[in-house]
C-alpha positions as CSV (number, residue, x, y, z in Angstrom):
1,M,116.6,37.9,-87.8
2,L,116.6,41.3,-89.4
3,R,117.2,43.2,-86.2
4,G,120.2,41.1,-85.4
5,V,121.9,42.4,-88.6
6,V,121.6,46.0,-87.4
7,H,122.3,45.2,-83.7
8,N,124.7,48.1,-83.2
9,W,121.8,50.4,-83.5
10,L,119.6,48.5,-81.1
11,P,119.1,49.4,-77.4
12,A,121.5,46.8,-76.0
13,G,124.4,47.9,-78.1
14,Q,127.3,50.1,-76.9
15,A,127.7,51.5,-80.4
16,L,124.6,53.7,-80.5
17,Y,125.6,57.3,-80.1
18,H,129.1,56.4,-79.0
19,G,130.8,57.0,-82.3
20,S,131.6,53.5,-83.5
21,L,132.2,52.6,-87.1
22,Y,129.9,50.2,-88.9
23,P,130.7,47.9,-91.7
24,R,128.0,49.0,-94.1
25,D,128.0,47.0,-97.3
26,E,127.4,43.3,-96.6
27,P,125.3,43.6,-93.4
28,L,123.1,46.3,-95.0
29,K,122.6,44.2,-98.1
30,K,121.6,41.3,-95.9
31,A,119.3,43.4,-93.8
32,R,117.6,44.8,-96.9
33,R,117.1,41.3,-98.3
34,E,115.8,39.9,-95.1
35,G,113.5,42.9,-94.7
36,A,112.0,42.5,-98.1
37,R,111.7,38.7,-97.6
38,A,110.0,39.2,-94.2
39,L,107.4,41.5,-95.8
40,E,106.7,39.0,-98.5
41,L,106.0,36.4,-95.9
42,D,104.1,38.6,-93.6
43,P,103.0,42.0,-94.9
44,A,102.0,42.9,-91.4
45,S,105.4,42.4,-89.9
46,S,106.0,45.4,-87.6
47,E,109.6,44.2,-87.0
48,A,110.4,44.3,-90.7
49,Y,109.0,47.8,-91.1
50,A,110.9,49.1,-88.1
51,S,114.2,47.6,-89.1
52,L,113.9,48.9,-92.7
53,A,113.0,52.3,-91.3
54,M,116.1,52.3,-89.2
55,I,118.2,51.5,-92.3
56,A,116.5,54.4,-94.2
57,F,117.2,56.8,-91.3
58,A,120.7,55.8,-90.1
59,F,122.3,54.8,-93.4
60,D,120.3,56.1,-96.3
61,H,119.6,59.5,-94.7
62,D,116.1,59.3,-95.9
63,W,114.0,60.6,-93.0
64,A,110.7,60.7,-95.0
65,A,110.9,57.0,-95.7
66,A,112.1,56.2,-92.2
67,Q,109.2,58.1,-90.6
68,R,106.7,56.3,-92.7
69,G,108.3,53.0,-91.8
70,F,108.4,53.7,-88.0
71,E,104.8,54.9,-88.0
72,K,103.6,51.8,-90.0
73,A,105.5,49.5,-87.6
74,L,104.0,51.1,-84.5
75,A,100.5,51.2,-86.0
76,L,100.8,47.4,-86.6
77,N,102.3,46.8,-83.1
78,P,101.9,49.7,-80.6
79,S,103.4,47.5,-77.9
80,D,106.8,47.1,-79.5
81,A,109.1,48.8,-77.0
82,R,112.1,48.5,-79.3
83,G,110.3,50.1,-82.1
84,H,109.4,53.0,-79.9
85,L,113.1,53.4,-78.9
86,Q,114.3,53.3,-82.5
87,Y,111.7,55.9,-83.5
88,S,112.7,58.0,-80.5
89,M,116.3,58.2,-81.6
90,G,115.3,59.2,-85.1
91,L,113.1,61.9,-83.7
92,V,116.0,63.2,-81.6
93,T,118.1,63.7,-84.7
94,R,115.4,65.9,-86.1
95,G,115.2,68.0,-83.0
96,R,111.8,66.7,-82.1
97,F,112.7,66.2,-78.5
98,H,109.2,66.2,-76.9
99,E,108.1,63.4,-79.2
100,A,111.3,61.5,-78.7
101,I,110.9,61.6,-75.0
102,A,107.3,60.5,-75.2
103,H,108.3,57.4,-77.2
104,A,111.2,56.6,-74.8
105,D,108.8,56.9,-71.9
106,R,106.3,54.6,-73.7
107,A,109.1,52.0,-74.1
108,R,109.8,52.2,-70.4
109,V,106.1,51.5,-69.6
110,L,106.1,48.6,-72.1
111,D,109.4,47.1,-70.9
112,P,110.0,48.4,-67.3
113,L,113.1,46.1,-66.9
114,S,114.8,47.6,-69.9
115,F,117.9,49.7,-69.1
116,A,118.0,50.7,-72.7
117,A,114.8,52.7,-72.5
118,T,116.2,54.8,-69.7
119,N,119.5,55.1,-71.6
120,Y,117.7,56.4,-74.7
121,L,115.6,58.7,-72.6
122,A,118.9,60.1,-71.2
123,I,120.1,60.7,-74.8
124,A,116.9,62.5,-75.8
125,L,117.1,64.8,-72.7
126,Y,120.8,65.5,-73.2
127,C,120.4,66.4,-76.9
128,G,117.4,68.6,-75.9
129,G,119.6,70.6,-73.5
130,R,118.0,69.1,-70.3
131,Y,121.3,68.0,-68.9
132,G,120.3,67.7,-65.2
133,E,117.4,65.5,-66.2
134,S,119.6,63.4,-68.5
135,V,122.1,62.8,-65.6
136,A,119.2,61.9,-63.3
137,A,117.9,59.3,-65.8
138,A,121.4,57.8,-66.2
139,R,121.8,57.7,-62.4
140,Q,118.5,55.8,-62.2
141,T,119.9,53.2,-64.5
142,L,123.0,52.8,-62.3
143,A,120.9,52.5,-59.2
144,A,119.0,49.6,-60.8
145,D,122.3,48.0,-62.1
146,P,125.6,49.4,-60.8
147,G,127.4,47.3,-63.4
148,Y,125.8,49.2,-66.4
149,A,129.0,51.2,-66.8
150,S,128.0,53.0,-70.0
151,A,125.7,55.0,-67.8
152,H,128.8,56.7,-66.4
153,V,129.4,58.1,-69.9
154,A,125.9,59.5,-70.0
155,I,126.4,61.1,-66.6
156,G,129.8,62.5,-67.6
157,R,128.6,64.1,-70.8
158,G,125.7,65.8,-69.0
159,L,128.0,67.1,-66.2
160,A,130.5,68.3,-68.8
161,L,127.8,70.4,-70.5
162,E,126.9,71.8,-67.1
163,G,130.5,72.9,-66.5
164,Q,131.2,70.3,-63.8
165,F,134.3,69.1,-65.4
166,A,136.1,67.4,-62.5
167,Q,133.0,65.4,-61.7
168,A,132.5,64.6,-65.4
169,L,136.1,63.3,-65.7
170,A,135.6,61.1,-62.7
171,E,132.6,59.5,-64.4
172,F,134.5,58.9,-67.6
173,D,137.3,57.3,-65.5
174,L,134.7,54.9,-64.0
175,A,133.5,53.9,-67.5
176,I,137.2,53.3,-68.6
177,R,137.6,50.9,-65.7
178,T,135.1,48.6,-67.4
179,Y,135.5,49.2,-71.1
180,G,139.1,50.4,-71.3
181,R,140.2,53.5,-73.2
182,Q,137.7,53.2,-76.0
183,P,137.3,56.1,-78.4
184,W,133.5,56.5,-77.6
185,I,134.6,57.4,-74.1
186,L,137.8,59.3,-74.8
187,G,136.2,61.8,-77.2
188,R,133.8,63.1,-74.6
189,M,136.5,62.9,-72.0
190,G,138.7,65.0,-74.3
191,Y,135.9,67.6,-74.6
192,A,135.7,67.9,-70.8
193,L,139.5,68.2,-70.5
194,A,139.5,70.9,-73.2
195,R,136.8,72.9,-71.5
196,A,138.6,72.6,-68.2
197,G,141.7,74.2,-69.7
198,R,143.7,71.1,-69.8
199,T,144.7,71.6,-73.4
200,A,147.8,69.3,-73.5
201,Q,145.8,66.3,-72.1
202,A,143.0,67.0,-74.5
203,L,145.4,66.9,-77.5
204,D,146.9,63.7,-76.1
205,I,143.4,62.2,-76.4
206,V,143.2,63.3,-80.0
207,R,146.5,61.5,-80.7
208,E,145.3,58.4,-78.8
209,I,142.1,58.2,-80.8
210,G,143.9,58.7,-84.1
211,G,146.4,56.0,-83.1
212,V,143.7,53.4,-82.9
213,E,142.0,54.7,-86.0
214,G,139.0,55.7,-83.9
215,P,135.9,57.4,-85.3
216,A,136.8,60.9,-86.3
217,V,133.5,62.3,-84.8
218,Q,135.2,61.7,-81.4
219,N,138.0,64.1,-82.2
220,A,135.4,66.6,-83.4
221,F,134.2,66.8,-79.9
222,V,137.7,67.4,-78.5
223,Y,138.5,70.1,-81.0
224,A,135.1,71.8,-80.4
225,G,136.0,71.8,-76.7
226,L,139.3,73.5,-77.6
227,G,137.5,76.1,-79.7
228,D,139.3,74.9,-82.8
229,K,136.4,75.0,-85.3
230,P,138.5,74.3,-88.5
231,R,139.9,71.1,-87.1
232,S,136.6,70.1,-85.6
233,L,134.9,70.5,-89.0
234,D,137.8,68.6,-90.6
235,A,137.1,65.7,-88.2
236,L,133.3,65.8,-89.1
237,D,134.1,65.7,-92.8
238,L,136.3,62.6,-92.1
239,A,133.6,61.0,-90.1
240,F,131.3,61.4,-93.1
241,Q,133.9,59.6,-95.2
242,Q,134.1,56.9,-92.6
243,E,130.3,56.6,-92.9
244,N,130.0,57.0,-89.1
245,I,126.4,56.5,-88.1
246,D,126.6,58.7,-85.1
247,L,127.0,61.7,-87.4
248,N,123.2,61.5,-87.7
249,F,123.2,63.3,-84.3
250,M,125.5,66.1,-85.4
251,A,122.8,68.8,-85.6
252,V,121.6,68.2,-82.0
253,E,124.9,67.2,-80.3
254,P,125.5,69.8,-77.6
255,M,129.3,69.4,-77.8
256,L,129.1,70.6,-81.4
257,A,126.8,73.6,-80.7
258,S,129.5,76.1,-81.4
259,L,129.7,74.9,-85.0
260,R,126.0,75.2,-85.9
261,A,126.3,78.4,-87.8
262,E,129.4,77.5,-89.7
263,P,128.9,77.1,-93.5
264,R,130.8,73.8,-93.6
265,F,128.7,72.4,-90.8
266,L,125.5,73.5,-92.6
267,A,126.7,71.9,-95.8
268,L,127.4,68.6,-94.1
269,K,124.0,68.7,-92.5
270,R,122.5,68.9,-95.9
271,R,124.6,66.0,-97.1
272,M,123.3,64.0,-94.2
273,G,119.7,65.0,-94.9
274,L,119.4,66.7,-91.5
């Protein structure tokens, strides 16, 4: 029901934290209607509270309302693994990494067969600057399911932030073999190319992402890797216009760390409620 409407922000989706665009209006209207209806029918519906909390967080940029909703949902159903994962990602965007990791770990205990829990744990560790642990978590996912190719992106981003650019690029190539040259892979690949000094290839990535009208946040990564702060900030502003949900992570994204003191970055954070 309601969670199906916002599936791109659920654990199984490729879109979470990969920079995909999301068609807001009709799906969100439907989600809000279904959430309200679900609570009318069952005021103790933890699923409805969690899903509405996710909308408040990811789309309305209202963290206070989101936190109330997540906490209400988990109070009603502490065994909801998906609710723990959703709350974990919200906590990541606030820089509350210890709590985020705890909720991701709780989800792994509740649903030990879920690759999503390990994937979300890898995100929390990565955003918290614990790159080696993030890579290890993603490798754990691959060991359990060698076909879970998005784990290669998680490994690649961690390796790139550790300065292991050749190894990172090899991981991105492995992901591309499964998914093709998708912007959510190319942006991070472009960052690694830029940091490795392969400027021409990094700029080719920028053009490729633009050619398919990919999410601008991905080009922000590439320009940040190149040290081009104005163009990276331009890309983030465009991502805001695109209503890109992954912009929720901008304040904690390590690839954008060089921008954190920039006035334009700080202004955009305020607009995002971060």
